[in-house]
C-alpha positions as CSV (number, residue, x, y, z in Angstrom):
1,M,27.1,-40.6,115.2
2,Y,23.5,-41.5,114.3
3,K,20.2,-39.7,114.8
4,S,17.9,-42.7,115.2
5,R,18.0,-44.5,118.5
6,L,16.6,-47.6,116.8
7,C,19.7,-48.1,114.6
8,A,22.1,-46.5,117.1
9,S,21.5,-49.3,119.6
10,S,23.0,-52.0,117.3
11,P,26.4,-50.3,116.7
12,H,26.6,-49.3,120.3
13,R,26.3,-52.9,121.4
14,A,28.9,-53.8,118.8
15,G,31.4,-51.6,120.5
16,Y,31.2,-48.4,118.4
17,E,31.1,-45.0,120.0
18,V,27.8,-43.4,119.1
19,E,26.8,-39.8,119.4
20,I,23.1,-38.9,118.7
21,V,22.3,-35.4,117.5
22,D,18.5,-34.8,117.5
23,Q,17.6,-31.7,115.5
24,F,14.0,-31.8,116.8
25,A,14.6,-32.2,120.5
26,D,17.9,-30.4,121.0
27,P,17.8,-26.6,120.4
28,N,21.6,-26.6,120.5
29,W,22.0,-29.3,117.9
30,E,24.3,-27.2,115.7
31,A,26.9,-26.8,118.5
32,R,26.6,-30.4,119.4
33,L,27.2,-31.5,115.8
34,E,30.2,-29.3,115.5
35,T,31.7,-30.8,118.7
36,A,31.0,-34.3,117.5
37,L,32.8,-33.5,114.2
38,A,36.0,-32.4,116.0
39,T,37.4,-35.8,114.9
40,P,36.2,-37.3,111.6
41,P,33.7,-40.1,112.4
42,L,33.4,-43.4,110.6
43,C,30.2,-42.2,109.1
44,V,27.2,-39.9,109.8
45,G,23.7,-41.3,109.7
46,V,20.5,-39.3,109.0
47,T,16.9,-40.3,109.3
48,S,13.8,-38.3,108.4
49,M,10.2,-38.6,107.5
50,T,8.6,-36.8,104.5
51,G,7.9,-33.1,105.3
52,P,9.5,-29.9,106.6
53,Q,12.0,-31.8,108.7
54,L,13.8,-32.7,105.5
55,L,15.2,-29.2,105.3
56,R,17.2,-29.6,108.5
57,A,18.0,-33.2,107.7
58,V,19.7,-32.0,104.5
59,E,21.4,-29.1,106.4
60,A,23.2,-31.4,108.8
61,P,25.1,-33.6,106.2
62,R,25.9,-30.5,104.2
63,R,27.8,-29.2,107.2
64,V,29.4,-32.6,107.6
65,K,30.7,-32.6,104.0
66,E,32.0,-29.1,104.3
67,R,34.1,-30.1,107.3
68,H,35.0,-33.7,106.3
69,P,34.3,-34.3,102.6
70,Q,35.4,-38.0,102.8
71,V,33.1,-39.0,105.7
72,P,30.2,-41.1,104.3
73,V,26.7,-39.9,104.9
74,V,24.1,-42.7,105.3
75,W,20.4,-41.9,105.0
76,G,17.6,-44.1,106.3
77,G,14.1,-43.9,107.6
78,I,10.7,-43.7,106.1
79,H,11.2,-41.1,103.3
80,A,14.6,-42.5,102.2
81,S,13.0,-46.0,102.1
82,L,10.1,-44.8,100.0
83,M,12.2,-42.7,97.6
84,P,15.7,-44.3,97.7
85,A,16.8,-43.6,94.2
86,Q,16.0,-39.8,94.5
87,T,17.5,-39.6,98.0
88,V,20.8,-41.1,97.0
89,Q,21.1,-38.5,94.2
90,N,21.4,-35.7,96.7
91,P,24.9,-34.3,96.8
92,W,25.2,-34.8,100.6
93,V,24.1,-38.4,100.5
94,D,26.4,-41.4,99.9
95,V,24.4,-44.4,101.0
96,V,20.7,-45.1,101.5
97,V,19.5,-47.9,103.8
98,V,16.1,-49.2,102.6
99,G,13.7,-50.5,105.2
100,E,14.6,-51.6,108.7
101,G,18.2,-50.6,109.5
102,E,19.4,-52.4,112.6
103,E,21.2,-55.3,110.8
104,T,22.0,-53.3,107.7
105,F,23.6,-50.4,109.5
106,E,25.7,-52.5,111.8
107,E,27.0,-54.6,108.8
108,L,27.6,-51.3,106.9
109,L,29.8,-49.9,109.7
110,A,31.9,-53.1,109.7
111,V,32.5,-52.8,106.0
112,L,33.4,-49.1,106.2
113,E,35.8,-49.8,109.1
114,R,37.8,-52.3,107.1
115,G,37.5,-50.5,103.8
116,G,35.6,-53.2,102.0
117,S,33.1,-53.1,99.2
118,L,29.6,-52.0,100.0
119,A,28.3,-54.3,97.2
120,G,28.1,-57.2,99.7
121,V,25.8,-55.3,102.1
122,P,22.1,-56.2,101.4
123,G,19.4,-53.5,101.6
124,I,21.2,-50.4,100.4
125,L,21.8,-48.0,97.5
126,F,25.2,-46.4,97.3
127,K,27.3,-44.2,95.0
128,E,30.3,-45.7,93.3
129,G,32.0,-43.1,91.3
130,D,29.5,-41.7,88.8
131,R,27.0,-44.5,89.2
132,V,24.5,-45.7,91.8
133,R,24.5,-49.4,92.7
134,T,21.7,-51.3,94.4
135,T,22.1,-54.4,96.5
136,P,19.5,-57.1,97.0
137,P,16.8,-56.4,99.6
138,R,17.2,-57.5,103.2
139,D,14.5,-59.4,105.1
140,F,12.8,-57.9,108.1
141,V,14.4,-58.2,111.5
142,D,13.0,-60.6,114.2
143,L,11.7,-58.3,116.9
144,D,11.7,-61.0,119.5
145,R,15.4,-61.6,119.0
146,E,16.4,-57.9,118.9
147,P,18.0,-56.7,122.1
148,P,16.2,-53.8,123.9
149,L,16.8,-50.3,122.8
150,E,19.7,-48.5,124.5
151,Y,17.6,-45.6,125.9
152,G,20.7,-44.5,127.8
153,L,22.1,-43.1,124.5
154,V,19.7,-40.2,124.7
155,G,18.6,-37.9,127.5
156,V,15.3,-39.8,128.3
157,D,13.9,-36.7,130.1
158,R,14.0,-34.8,126.8
159,Y,11.6,-37.3,125.2
160,H,8.9,-37.4,127.9
161,R,5.4,-36.4,126.9
162,R,3.0,-35.3,129.6
163,L,-0.5,-36.8,129.4
164,F,-3.1,-37.4,132.1
165,G,-0.8,-35.6,134.5
166,V,2.2,-37.9,134.1
167,D,5.3,-38.2,131.9
168,H,5.2,-40.8,129.2
169,L,7.9,-42.5,127.0
170,T,7.2,-44.0,123.6
171,F,7.5,-47.8,123.3
172,N,7.0,-50.1,120.3
173,S,6.1,-53.8,120.5
174,S,5.4,-54.6,116.8
175,R,5.9,-53.4,113.3
176,G,3.8,-53.4,110.2
177,C,0.1,-53.8,109.6
178,T,-1.9,-56.4,107.6
179,F,-4.5,-53.9,106.3
180,R,-4.5,-52.2,102.9
181,C,-5.3,-48.5,103.5
182,S,-4.3,-46.8,100.2
183,F,-3.1,-43.6,101.9
184,C,-0.7,-45.3,104.2
185,W,3.0,-45.8,103.8
186,D,3.0,-48.9,106.0
187,P,1.9,-51.4,103.3
188,V,4.8,-50.0,101.1
189,M,7.4,-50.2,103.8
190,H,6.3,-53.4,105.5
191,K,4.6,-55.2,102.6
192,R,1.6,-55.8,104.9
193,R,3.7,-58.1,107.0
194,W,3.0,-57.7,110.7
195,R,5.8,-58.8,113.2
196,A,5.5,-58.6,116.9
197,M,7.3,-59.4,120.2
198,E,5.9,-62.1,122.3
199,P,3.9,-60.9,125.4
200,E,6.7,-62.0,127.8
201,T,9.3,-60.0,125.7
202,V,7.1,-56.9,125.9
203,L,6.7,-57.3,129.7
204,D,10.5,-57.9,130.2
205,Q,11.3,-54.7,128.2
206,L,8.7,-52.6,130.1
207,R,10.2,-53.8,133.4
208,R,13.7,-52.9,132.2
209,I,12.6,-49.3,131.3
210,I,10.8,-49.0,134.7
211,R,13.9,-50.2,136.5
212,D,16.5,-48.2,134.5
213,H,14.7,-45.0,133.9
214,G,11.9,-44.7,136.4
215,V,9.3,-44.3,133.7
216,R,5.9,-45.9,134.5
217,S,3.8,-44.4,131.7
218,F,3.9,-45.4,128.0
219,L,2.7,-44.4,124.5
220,F,2.6,-47.5,122.4
221,S,3.6,-46.5,118.8
222,D,2.5,-49.9,117.2
223,D,0.7,-49.2,113.9
224,H,-2.1,-51.5,115.2
225,F,-1.6,-53.1,118.6
226,F,-4.5,-55.4,118.2
227,I,-3.7,-57.3,115.0
228,D,-3.5,-60.5,117.1
229,M,-6.2,-60.1,119.7
230,K,-4.8,-63.1,121.7
231,R,-1.4,-61.5,121.9
232,A,-2.8,-58.2,122.9
233,H,-4.9,-59.8,125.6
234,G,-1.8,-61.6,126.8
235,I,0.2,-58.4,127.2
236,V,-2.5,-56.5,129.0
237,E,-3.3,-59.4,131.2
238,G,0.4,-59.8,132.0
239,I,0.6,-56.1,133.0
240,V,-2.2,-56.6,135.4
241,R,-0.9,-59.9,136.9
242,A,2.6,-58.4,137.3
243,N,1.1,-55.4,139.0
244,L,3.4,-53.0,137.0
245,G,1.2,-50.1,138.0
246,I,1.8,-48.3,134.7
247,T,-0.3,-45.9,132.5
248,I,-0.8,-46.5,128.8
249,S,-2.0,-43.4,127.1
250,K,-1.8,-44.6,123.5
251,L,-2.8,-47.8,121.8
252,Q,-3.7,-47.6,118.1
253,I,-6.7,-49.5,117.2
254,R,-9.4,-49.8,114.4
255,A,-13.1,-49.1,115.0
256,D,-14.1,-52.6,113.8
257,T,-11.6,-54.1,116.3
258,I,-13.4,-52.3,119.1
259,C,-16.7,-53.7,117.9
260,R,-15.3,-57.2,118.4
261,M,-14.2,-56.6,122.0
262,D,-16.3,-57.9,124.8
263,R,-17.0,-56.4,128.2
264,D,-14.3,-58.5,129.9
265,F,-11.6,-57.3,127.4
266,L,-12.5,-53.7,127.9
267,D,-12.6,-54.0,131.7
268,L,-9.1,-55.6,131.5
269,M,-7.9,-52.6,129.5
270,V,-9.0,-50.2,132.2
271,R,-7.4,-52.4,135.0
272,A,-4.1,-52.4,133.0
273,G,-4.0,-48.6,133.0
274,V,-5.1,-47.9,129.4
275,K,-6.2,-44.3,129.2
276,R,-6.6,-43.7,125.5
277,F,-7.3,-45.4,122.2
278,T,-6.1,-43.7,119.0
279,V,-8.6,-44.6,116.2
280,G,-8.1,-43.7,112.6
281,I,-11.5,-42.8,111.3
282,E,-10.3,-40.8,108.2
283,S,-13.7,-39.8,106.8
284,G,-17.4,-39.6,107.5
285,S,-18.2,-40.4,103.9
286,Q,-18.6,-44.1,103.1
287,R,-17.6,-43.4,99.4
288,V,-14.3,-41.9,100.6
289,L,-13.7,-44.8,103.1
290,D,-14.2,-47.2,100.2
291,L,-11.9,-45.2,98.0
292,I,-9.0,-45.3,100.5
293,K,-9.7,-49.0,101.2
294,K,-10.2,-48.5,104.9
295,D,-12.5,-51.6,105.1
296,V,-14.6,-50.0,107.9
297,T,-18.1,-48.7,107.8
298,V,-19.5,-45.5,109.3
299,E,-21.9,-47.6,111.3
300,E,-19.0,-49.5,112.8
301,V,-17.4,-46.2,113.9
302,V,-20.6,-45.1,115.6
303,E,-21.0,-48.5,117.3
304,A,-17.4,-48.6,118.5
305,N,-17.8,-45.1,120.0
306,R,-20.9,-46.0,121.9
307,K,-19.3,-49.2,123.1
308,L,-16.5,-47.2,124.7
309,A,-18.7,-44.6,126.3
310,P,-19.1,-46.4,129.6
311,Y,-15.4,-46.9,130.1
312,D,-12.7,-44.6,131.4
313,I,-10.9,-44.7,128.1
314,V,-10.5,-41.6,125.9
315,P,-11.0,-42.3,122.2
316,L,-9.0,-40.0,120.1
317,Y,-10.5,-40.0,116.6
318,L,-8.2,-39.1,113.6
319,F,-9.8,-37.6,110.5
320,M,-8.2,-36.6,107.2
321,M,-9.4,-33.9,104.8
322,G,-8.4,-32.9,101.4
323,L,-8.3,-36.5,100.2
324,P,-8.4,-37.0,96.4
325,T,-11.8,-36.4,94.9
326,E,-13.3,-35.5,98.3
327,T,-16.2,-33.0,97.8
328,P,-17.3,-30.2,100.2
329,D,-20.4,-32.3,101.1
330,E,-18.1,-35.3,102.1
331,L,-16.0,-33.0,104.2
332,R,-19.3,-31.9,105.9
333,Q,-20.1,-35.6,106.5
334,S,-16.7,-36.0,108.3
335,I,-17.4,-32.9,110.5
336,A,-20.9,-34.2,111.3
337,L,-19.5,-37.6,112.2
338,A,-17.0,-36.0,114.6
339,D,-19.8,-33.9,116.1
340,R,-21.9,-37.1,116.6
341,L,-19.0,-39.1,118.2
342,I,-18.4,-36.3,120.7
343,A,-22.1,-36.0,121.5
344,D,-22.4,-39.8,122.0
345,N,-19.3,-40.0,124.1
346,P,-18.3,-36.8,125.9
347,K,-14.8,-38.2,126.6
348,A,-14.1,-38.5,122.9
349,A,-11.6,-36.2,121.2
350,K,-10.8,-35.6,117.6
351,T,-8.2,-34.2,115.3
352,F,-8.4,-33.2,111.6
353,N,-5.2,-33.4,109.5
354,I,-4.6,-32.5,105.9
355,Y,-4.0,-35.5,103.6
356,T,-0.4,-35.8,102.5
357,P,0.5,-38.0,99.5
358,H,3.2,-40.5,100.5
359,P,5.4,-41.9,97.7
360,G,4.6,-45.4,96.7
361,T,1.1,-45.5,98.1
362,E,-2.0,-46.2,95.9
363,L,-3.5,-42.8,96.7
364,Y,-0.2,-41.1,95.8
365,D,-0.4,-42.7,92.4
366,L,-4.0,-41.4,92.1
367,A,-2.8,-37.9,93.0
368,V,-0.1,-38.1,90.3
369,S,-2.6,-39.3,87.7
370,M,-4.7,-36.2,88.6
371,G,-1.7,-33.9,87.8
372,M,0.4,-33.8,90.9
373,R,4.0,-32.7,90.2
374,V,6.5,-35.0,91.8
375,P,9.3,-33.1,93.5
376,D,12.6,-33.3,91.6
377,R,14.8,-33.1,94.7
378,L,14.9,-34.6,98.1
379,E,14.4,-31.2,99.9
380,D,11.4,-30.3,97.7
381,W,9.4,-32.8,99.7
382,A,9.5,-30.4,102.6
383,T,6.3,-28.7,101.4
384,F,4.3,-32.0,102.0
385,N,2.9,-31.4,105.5
386,F,-0.3,-32.5,107.2
387,R,-0.8,-28.8,108.3
388,N,-0.2,-27.4,104.8
389,V,-2.0,-27.5,101.4
390,P,0.6,-27.0,98.6
391,R,-0.4,-24.3,96.1
392,H,-0.4,-26.9,93.4
393,A,-2.6,-29.7,94.8
394,P,-4.7,-31.0,91.8
395,W,-5.9,-34.0,93.7
396,I,-8.1,-31.7,95.8
397,V,-11.4,-30.5,94.4
398,P,-11.0,-26.6,94.2
399,Q,-14.0,-25.9,96.4
400,T,-12.8,-28.5,99.0
401,K,-9.3,-27.0,98.9
402,R,-10.6,-23.6,100.0
403,L,-12.5,-25.2,102.8
404,V,-9.5,-27.2,104.0
405,E,-7.1,-24.3,103.9
406,N,-9.5,-22.1,106.0
407,L,-11.1,-24.6,108.3
408,D,-7.8,-26.3,109.3
409,F,-7.4,-23.9,112.3
410,P,-11.1,-23.5,113.4
411,L,-11.5,-27.3,113.4
412,M,-9.2,-27.5,116.4
413,F,-12.1,-25.9,118.4
414,L,-14.7,-28.5,117.6
415,G,-15.7,-30.2,120.9
416,S,-15.5,-29.1,124.5
417,N,-11.9,-30.4,125.2
418,F,-10.1,-28.1,122.7
419,T,-8.3,-26.3,125.5
420,D,-6.2,-29.5,126.0
421,T,-4.2,-28.3,123.0
422,Y,-3.2,-25.2,124.8
423,R,-2.5,-26.7,128.3
424,K,1.2,-25.5,128.1
425,T,0.4,-22.2,126.5
426,N,0.2,-18.7,128.0
427,P,-3.0,-18.2,130.0
428,I,-3.8,-15.1,127.8
429,V,-3.8,-17.3,124.7
430,V,-6.0,-19.8,126.5
431,S,-8.5,-17.0,127.3
432,L,-8.4,-15.8,123.7
433,A,-9.0,-19.4,122.4
434,R,-12.1,-19.7,124.6
435,L,-13.4,-16.4,123.2
436,Y,-12.8,-17.6,119.7
437,A,-14.3,-21.0,120.1
438,P,-17.9,-20.0,119.3
439,V,-16.8,-18.3,116.1
440,A,-14.7,-21.4,115.1
441,R,-17.6,-23.7,115.7
442,H,-19.9,-21.6,113.6
443,R,-17.4,-21.6,110.7
444,V,-16.9,-25.4,110.9
445,R,-20.6,-26.4,111.2
446,H,-21.7,-24.1,108.4
447,L,-18.5,-24.5,106.3
448,D,-18.3,-20.7,106.5
449,V,-14.9,-19.5,105.2
450,R,-15.9,-15.9,104.4
451,L,-13.1,-13.5,105.5
452,P,-11.0,-16.2,107.2
453,I,-8.8,-13.6,108.9
454,E,-7.8,-15.7,111.8
455,S,-6.6,-18.7,109.8
456,K,-4.5,-16.5,107.5
457,L,-3.1,-14.6,110.6
458,V,-2.0,-17.7,112.5
459,K,-0.3,-19.3,109.5
460,A,1.3,-16.0,108.5
461,L,2.8,-15.7,112.0
462,G,3.9,-19.4,111.9
463,L,1.8,-20.2,114.9
464,F,0.0,-23.1,113.1
465,G,1.5,-25.0,110.3
466,R,3.3,-23.5,107.3
467,Q,2.0,-22.3,104.0
468,D,4.5,-22.7,101.1
């Protein structure tokens, strides 16, 4: 059984029986896991990002080992790839797949089935007696040659996300990014190598999903859809010419890329059903932007936002706070920029997340040099959470840390579209949110964190993030 549909597709096509247990989407995952373990499987695969989800990710293989001690547990995914040596030391882990796992996992299964040596499988770390062995790295997969994902392995309805009044499914057409942002795990994982499907491959796969699953709305999870503008134009133009009639409610893009788009390109986006751009702004301070190697100016952000204002496209601006060395005044600059963007373009939305040091990144190394204690165990990384400031966070200026901890919740209410966050919530909660909004805006705009009762209450009740 395997938890990631990316790597589950390969063994399924090779003839293996695959059972996916999703601890996030399935509230009955424990019972499903027990049922799947009625007969010892060939192996159990686990994937997880850095953060609270690691606790459940460790819990599942612990149960596997208690039931079937000899069944190999294989870990993969972002966190395991960033911290493979520490991950494989966990008592419930036997093998770690580093990087992309499609080819590696399928080859690994074949070796396990015939009882061969894992030493010949590139791209893994594995336990052999009392020692850990590392095999040579594996090259990236060719996305254009990879067969489409087997969406039928999961209950597709469980993965719908409702936006703009319709249900969406996540779709990915490329991997990697050529930029050098020092906070991002992508340059570590993908070595700044961008790989993408050809436009016709993208269109073929979209048609397949529409035909097989009746889904006509998509969230593109590409790290940067517009690395190759000619390719991006070809995909969007192909969608229009094929009259697919789809909605695209997420395309990740940089502000400087928007600045390079002409009117015809933006018009084409609207005709293709593009409803939203997700734009990483990160900070309103140019010093901080330079520190994190964003290679974007504040002026470009303002220009991009104004350029989008006439179009029926919602720009969702992502900000970070609590970055290493960020001062209270620089946090104020970020809030002021968010305010300005919403004022210049009423369709604009924003979100503020707390910076999380990802292993292997340049900014992580800076945080370590400032005194950050590196967790000793795999599960200790669970406190690293974009809604949580660890008690020991020496990379954050003390005055900034207090602001981040107590403005995290009020910042949700900046702008007029904050009620979108609560669209599936009890109407009473929505009414209370509207009453609280003026208080929240006052706190945010004046950096007023005196008696932050509401922030402490929602975190204590587990309604908003988790404080370790």
